[in-house]
RODO-589741 format. One record per residue (C-alpha): x, y, z; residue in three letters. Coordinates in Angstrom, 1 decimal, m for minus. Layout:
((X Y Z) "ALA")
...
***
This chain:
((m37.6 m30.8 13.5) "MET")
((m35.6 m27.7 14.2) "ALA")
((m32.8 m26.9 11.4) "ALA")
((m29.1 m27.7 12.3) "ARG")
((m27.3 m24.4 12.4) "VAL")
((m23.3 m24.4 12.2) "LEU")
((m21.6 m21.2 12.5) "THR")
((m18.0 m21.4 10.9) "VAL")
((m15.9 m18.6 12.5) "THR")
((m12.2 m17.7 13.2) "SER")
((m10.1 m15.3 15.1) "GLY")
((m8.7 m13.9 11.9) "LYS")
((m9.2 m13.9 8.4) "GLY")
((m7.1 m16.3 5.8) "GLY")
((m7.4 m19.5 7.7) "VAL")
((m9.6 m21.4 5.2) "GLY")
((m13.0 m20.5 6.8) "LYS")
((m14.8 m19.9 3.7) "THR")
((m13.3 m22.9 2.1) "THR")
((m14.1 m25.1 4.9) "PHE")
((m17.9 m23.7 5.1) "SER")
((m18.3 m24.3 1.3) "LEU")
((m17.2 m28.1 1.6) "PHE")
((m19.2 m28.7 4.9) "LEU")
((m22.2 m27.3 3.0) "SER")
((m21.5 m29.4 m0.1) "LYS")
((m21.0 m32.7 2.3) "TYR")
((m24.3 m32.2 4.0) "LEU")
((m26.1 m31.4 0.8) "ALA")
((m24.5 m34.2 m1.6) "GLN")
((m23.5 m36.8 0.8) "VAL")
((m26.2 m36.5 3.6) "LYS")
((m28.7 m35.4 0.8) "ARG")
((m30.1 m32.9 3.0) "GLU")
((m31.5 m29.4 2.0) "LYS")
((m28.7 m27.3 3.0) "THR")
((m28.4 m23.4 3.1) "CYS")
((m25.0 m21.4 3.3) "LEU")
((m25.6 m17.9 4.2) "ILE")
((m22.6 m15.4 3.7) "ASP")
((m22.0 m13.2 6.5) "LEU")
((m18.6 m12.2 5.9) "ASP")
((m18.9 m8.7 5.3) "PHE")
((m15.0 m8.1 4.7) "GLN")
((m13.7 m10.6 2.6) "ALA")
((m16.7 m11.8 0.3) "GLN")
((m15.0 m15.0 m0.3) "GLY")
((m18.3 m16.6 m1.6) "LEU")
((m18.7 m14.0 m4.5) "ARG")
((m18.1 m16.2 m7.4) "SER")
((m20.5 m18.6 m6.2) "THR")
((m23.2 m16.3 m7.2) "TYR")
((m22.1 m15.3 m10.6) "LEU")
((m25.4 m16.3 m12.0) "ARG")
((m28.0 m14.1 m13.8) "LYS")
((m30.9 m15.3 m11.6) "ASN")
((m29.6 m13.9 m8.4) "LEU")
((m32.3 m11.4 m7.6) "LYS")
((m31.9 m10.6 m3.8) "PHE")
((m29.0 m10.7 m1.2) "ASP")
((m28.7 m10.6 2.4) "PHE")
((m28.1 m6.6 2.2) "SER")
((m31.5 m6.4 0.2) "ASP")
((m33.2 m8.2 3.2) "PHE")
((m31.5 m6.1 5.6) "LEU")
((m32.4 m2.9 4.2) "LEU")
((m35.8 m3.8 2.9) "ALA")
((m38.8 m2.2 4.4) "GLU")
((m40.8 m4.6 6.5) "ASP")
((m43.7 m5.1 3.7) "LYS")
((m41.0 m6.3 1.1) "LYS")
((m39.3 m8.6 3.4) "LYS")
((m41.5 m11.5 2.8) "LYS")
((m41.0 m11.3 m1.2) "GLU")
((m37.3 m11.2 m0.5) "ILE")
((m37.3 m14.1 1.9) "ALA")
((m39.2 m16.4 m0.6) "GLN")
((m36.3 m15.7 m3.3) "GLN")
((m33.3 m15.0 m1.5) "ILE")
((m32.0 m18.5 m1.3) "ALA")
((m30.5 m19.5 m4.9) "VAL")
((m30.0 m23.2 m5.5) "LYS")
((m26.7 m24.4 m7.0) "HIS")
((m26.8 m25.1 m10.6) "GLU")
((m25.2 m28.5 m10.4) "GLU")
((m25.1 m29.9 m6.6) "ILE")
((m28.8 m31.1 m5.6) "ASP")
((m30.3 m29.9 m2.3) "HIS")
((m27.4 m26.8 m2.0) "LEU")
((m28.6 m23.4 m1.8) "TYR")
((m26.8 m20.1 m1.0) "PHE")
((m27.5 m17.0 0.4) "ILE")
((m25.2 m14.1 m1.1) "ALA")
((m24.0 m11.4 1.0) "ASN")
((m23.8 m8.3 m1.5) "LEU")
((m22.7 m9.0 m5.2) "PHE")
((m24.7 m9.1 m8.2) "LYS")
((m22.3 m9.3 m11.1) "PRO")
((m25.2 m8.4 m13.6) "HIS")
((m25.6 m5.1 m12.1) "GLU")
((m23.4 m1.9 m11.8) "ASP")
((m20.8 m2.8 m9.4) "ILE")
((m19.8 0.3 m7.7) "GLN")
((m23.1 1.2 m6.0) "PRO")
((m22.9 m2.2 m4.5) "GLN")
((m19.3 m1.7 m3.3) "LEU")
((m20.2 1.5 m1.6) "ASP")
((m23.1 m0.2 0.2) "ILE")
((m20.8 m2.8 1.0) "LEU")
((m18.2 m0.4 2.6) "LYS")
((m20.8 1.2 4.4) "LYS")
((m22.1 m2.1 5.9) "ILE")
((m18.7 m3.1 6.8) "TYR")
((m17.7 0.1 8.8) "ILE")
((m21.1 m0.4 10.6) "LYS")
((m20.3 m3.9 11.4) "VAL")
((m16.7 m3.5 12.6) "VAL")
((m17.8 m0.3 14.7) "ASN")
((m20.9 m2.6 16.1) "GLU")
((m23.3 m0.2 15.1) "ILE")
((m25.4 m2.5 12.8) "TYR")
((m25.1 m5.6 15.2) "THR")
((m28.7 m5.5 16.7) "GLY")
((m30.4 m4.9 13.2) "GLU")
((m28.2 m7.7 11.5) "ILE")
((m29.3 m9.9 14.3) "MET")
((m33.1 m9.2 14.2) "ASP")
((m32.9 m9.7 10.3) "ASN")
((m31.0 m13.2 10.6) "LEU")
((m33.2 m14.6 13.2) "LYS")
((m36.3 m13.6 10.9) "GLU")
((m34.4 m15.2 7.9) "LEU")
((m33.6 m18.3 9.6) "LEU")
((m37.1 m18.8 10.9) "LYS")
((m38.1 m18.5 7.3) "HIS")
((m35.3 m21.0 6.0) "LEU")
((m36.6 m23.6 8.6) "GLU")
((m40.2 m23.3 7.8) "GLN")
((m39.3 m24.0 4.1) "THR")
((m37.9 m27.3 4.7) "GLY")
((m34.1 m26.5 5.2) "PHE")
((m32.3 m29.2 7.5) "LYS")
((m29.0 m27.6 7.6) "ASN")
((m27.9 m23.8 7.7) "ILE")
((m24.3 m23.2 7.7) "VAL")
((m23.3 m19.5 8.3) "ILE")
((m19.9 m18.1 7.0) "ASP")
((m19.3 m15.8 9.5) "ASP")
((m17.4 m12.5 9.7) "HIS")
((m13.9 m13.1 11.0) "PRO")
((m12.0 m11.9 14.1) "SER")
((m15.1 m12.5 16.4) "LEU")
((m16.5 m9.1 16.2) "VAL")
((m19.5 m8.4 18.3) "LEU")
((m21.8 m9.9 15.6) "LEU")
((m20.0 m13.2 15.7) "SER")
((m20.1 m13.3 19.6) "GLU")
((m24.2 m12.2 19.4) "GLU")
((m24.8 m15.3 16.7) "ILE")
((m23.0 m17.8 19.3) "ILE")
((m24.9 m16.3 22.0) "LYS")
((m28.5 m15.6 20.8) "GLU")
((m28.8 m18.4 17.8) "ILE")
((m29.0 m22.0 18.6) "LYS")
((m26.0 m22.8 16.9) "THR")
((m23.0 m25.0 17.0) "THR")
((m19.8 m22.8 16.5) "PRO")
((m16.9 m24.3 14.8) "LEU")
((m13.5 m22.2 15.0) "PHE")
((m11.1 m22.4 12.4) "ILE")
((m7.4 m21.9 13.0) "SER")
((m4.1 m22.7 11.6) "THR")
((m1.1 m24.0 13.3) "LEU")
((0.4 m20.5 13.5) "ASN")
((0.9 m20.5 17.0) "ILE")
((0.3 m16.7 18.0) "VAL")
((m3.1 m17.0 16.2) "SER")
((m3.9 m20.5 17.4) "PHE")
((m3.3 m19.2 21.3) "VAL")
((m5.2 m16.0 20.4) "GLY")
((m8.3 m17.8 19.4) "LEU")
((m8.3 m20.0 22.3) "PHE")
((m8.0 m17.0 24.6) "LYS")
((m10.9 m15.5 23.1) "ASN")
((m12.8 m18.8 23.4) "VAL")
((m12.0 m19.4 27.2) "LEU")
((m12.6 m15.9 28.1) "GLU")
((m16.0 m15.9 26.6) "ARG")
((m17.4 m19.2 26.9) "SER")
((m19.4 m18.7 29.8) "ASP")
((m21.1 m15.8 28.1) "THR")
((m21.7 m17.5 24.9) "TRP")
((m22.8 m20.7 27.1) "LYS")
((m20.3 m23.0 25.3) "ILE")
((m19.5 m26.2 27.1) "ASN")
((m15.7 m26.5 26.9) "LEU")
((m16.1 m30.3 26.8) "SER")
((m18.1 m29.9 23.4) "GLU")
((m15.8 m27.3 22.1) "LEU")
((m15.0 m27.9 18.4) "LYS")
((m11.9 m26.2 17.0) "ILE")
((m10.8 m27.3 13.5) "ILE")
((m6.9 m27.0 12.7) "ILE")
((m6.7 m26.3 9.1) "ASN")
((m3.7 m26.9 6.8) "ARG")
((m1.8 m29.0 9.3) "ALA")
((1.3 m31.1 8.2) "PRO")
((0.2 m34.7 6.9) "VAL")
((m0.1 m36.9 10.0) "ASN")
((0.3 m34.3 12.5) "PHE")
((m0.8 m35.1 15.8) "SER")
((m1.5 m33.9 19.4) "LEU")
((1.8 m34.8 20.4) "SER")
((3.0 m32.4 17.6) "GLY")
((0.9 m29.6 19.0) "LEU")
((2.1 m30.2 22.6) "THR")
((5.7 m29.7 21.5) "LYS")
((4.9 m26.5 19.5) "ALA")
((3.1 m25.2 22.8) "LEU")
((6.3 m26.2 25.0) "ASP")
((8.5 m24.5 22.5) "THR")
((6.2 m21.2 22.6) "PHE")
((6.0 m21.4 26.1) "MET")
((9.8 m21.4 26.6) "ASP")
((10.3 m18.5 24.1) "SER")
((11.3 m14.8 25.3) "ASN")
((8.1 m13.8 23.0) "GLU")
((5.3 m15.2 24.8) "ILE")
((3.2 m13.0 27.3) "THR")
((2.1 m13.9 30.6) "PRO")
((m1.5 m14.3 29.4) "ASP")
((m0.4 m16.3 26.4) "GLU")
((1.4 m18.5 28.9) "LYS")
((m1.3 m19.2 31.0) "LEU")
((m3.8 m19.9 27.7) "VAL")
((m1.2 m22.4 26.7) "CYS")
((m1.4 m24.3 30.1) "THR")
((m4.7 m24.4 29.9) "LYS")
((m5.0 m25.8 26.3) "ILE")
((m2.4 m28.5 27.5) "LYS")
((m4.3 m29.5 30.7) "LYS")
((m7.8 m29.2 29.2) "GLN")
((m7.6 m30.1 25.4) "PHE")
((m4.4 m32.2 24.8) "LEU")
((m5.6 m35.6 26.4) "HIS")
((m8.2 m38.1 25.9) "GLY")
((m11.5 m37.0 23.8) "LYS")
((m11.3 m33.3 22.9) "ASN")
((m12.8 m30.9 20.2) "GLY")
((m9.6 m30.5 18.3) "LEU")
((m9.7 m31.8 14.8) "MET")
((m7.0 m31.6 12.2) "PHE")
((m7.4 m30.9 8.3) "ILE")
((m4.2 m31.8 6.5) "ALA")
((m2.7 m29.5 3.8) "GLU")
((m3.9 m30.3 0.6) "ASN")
((m1.8 m30.3 m2.6) "GLU")
((m5.0 m29.8 m4.9) "ALA")
((m6.3 m26.8 m3.1) "LEU")
((m2.7 m25.2 m2.9) "GLN")
((m2.3 m25.7 m6.7) "ARG")
((m5.6 m24.1 m7.5) "MET")
((m4.6 m20.9 m5.4) "ASP")
((m4.8 m18.7 m8.5) "ASN")
((m7.9 m20.2 m9.8) "LEU")
((m9.6 m19.9 m6.3) "LEU")
((m13.3 m19.3 m7.0) "THR")
((m16.1 m20.9 m4.9) "SER")
((m17.4 m22.8 m8.2) "ARG")
((m13.9 m24.1 m9.1) "THR")
((m13.7 m25.6 m5.4) "LEU")
((m17.2 m27.1 m5.5) "LEU")
((m16.2 m29.0 m8.5) "SER")
((m13.4 m30.8 m6.6) "MET")
((m14.0 m33.9 m4.5) "ASP")
((m14.4 m33.1 m0.8) "ILE")
((m11.1 m33.6 1.0) "PRO")
((m11.1 m36.9 2.9) "ALA")
((m10.0 m35.0 6.2) "ASP")
((m12.8 m32.6 5.8) "LEU")
((m15.2 m35.6 5.4) "VAL")
((m14.1 m36.8 8.7) "SER")
((m14.2 m33.6 10.4) "VAL")
((m17.7 m33.2 9.1) "ALA")
((m18.7 m36.7 10.6) "GLU")
((m17.4 m35.9 14.0) "GLU")
((m19.2 m32.7 14.0) "ILE")
((m22.5 m34.3 13.0) "LEU")
((m21.9 m37.0 15.9) "LEU")
***
């Protein structure tokens, strides 16, 4: 049976993409008890760094990406690092080995990031990602969660197009960002081969008990403002027509006080020690239907 691949992406950074990826992976591993690997492909924020603060991290994705072909097999066999406390949960780091000299790693990261943003490295990254996914599937992984680069760069688009994945789009209720994300998705849905009836957009940090009616009011207010552009107005109309009635792909995760209180302690290891928020459990169950 093919592994389930879930790609968590966003129109911008800072919307909770990595936090959601972590808890979703924990849910799959701990609750569903399925062998799950979380791959860090966010070349910008490196939000999963602290997950890898362990001395047994030998290889990361950059090692696999930059290795000669004869070395890739060895790296593939050791690249997925098991979480020390959560059964069935593994990680593939992007680029961070805290027990080695940091500066050379940061220099490599900067070069890779520049190439990703300028779309120079996309084909090479995709070829290596496909090879790595094939290896993970052959070694018994049931779920692969990709914490994608934000802002829907070309790499994000190629992952959605070229890999049999379920794309999960994360946004907040910042109305400009929310409409901008929808604009990107609506414009590219045919190219990405996404069925809009199966679209999954997760609204993170929503007010408690926030509903579709509240979102409708927010869109109406935005549409009546002088700030809106003609393109944004058209997108708002499509959102209201296609997504704000009946069964749809919009899911809400309420603001979580525990997460907010932990902002200054925000490490992946600390997050994974927490219980999975109830709203996120409901979203995960809906995603897996």
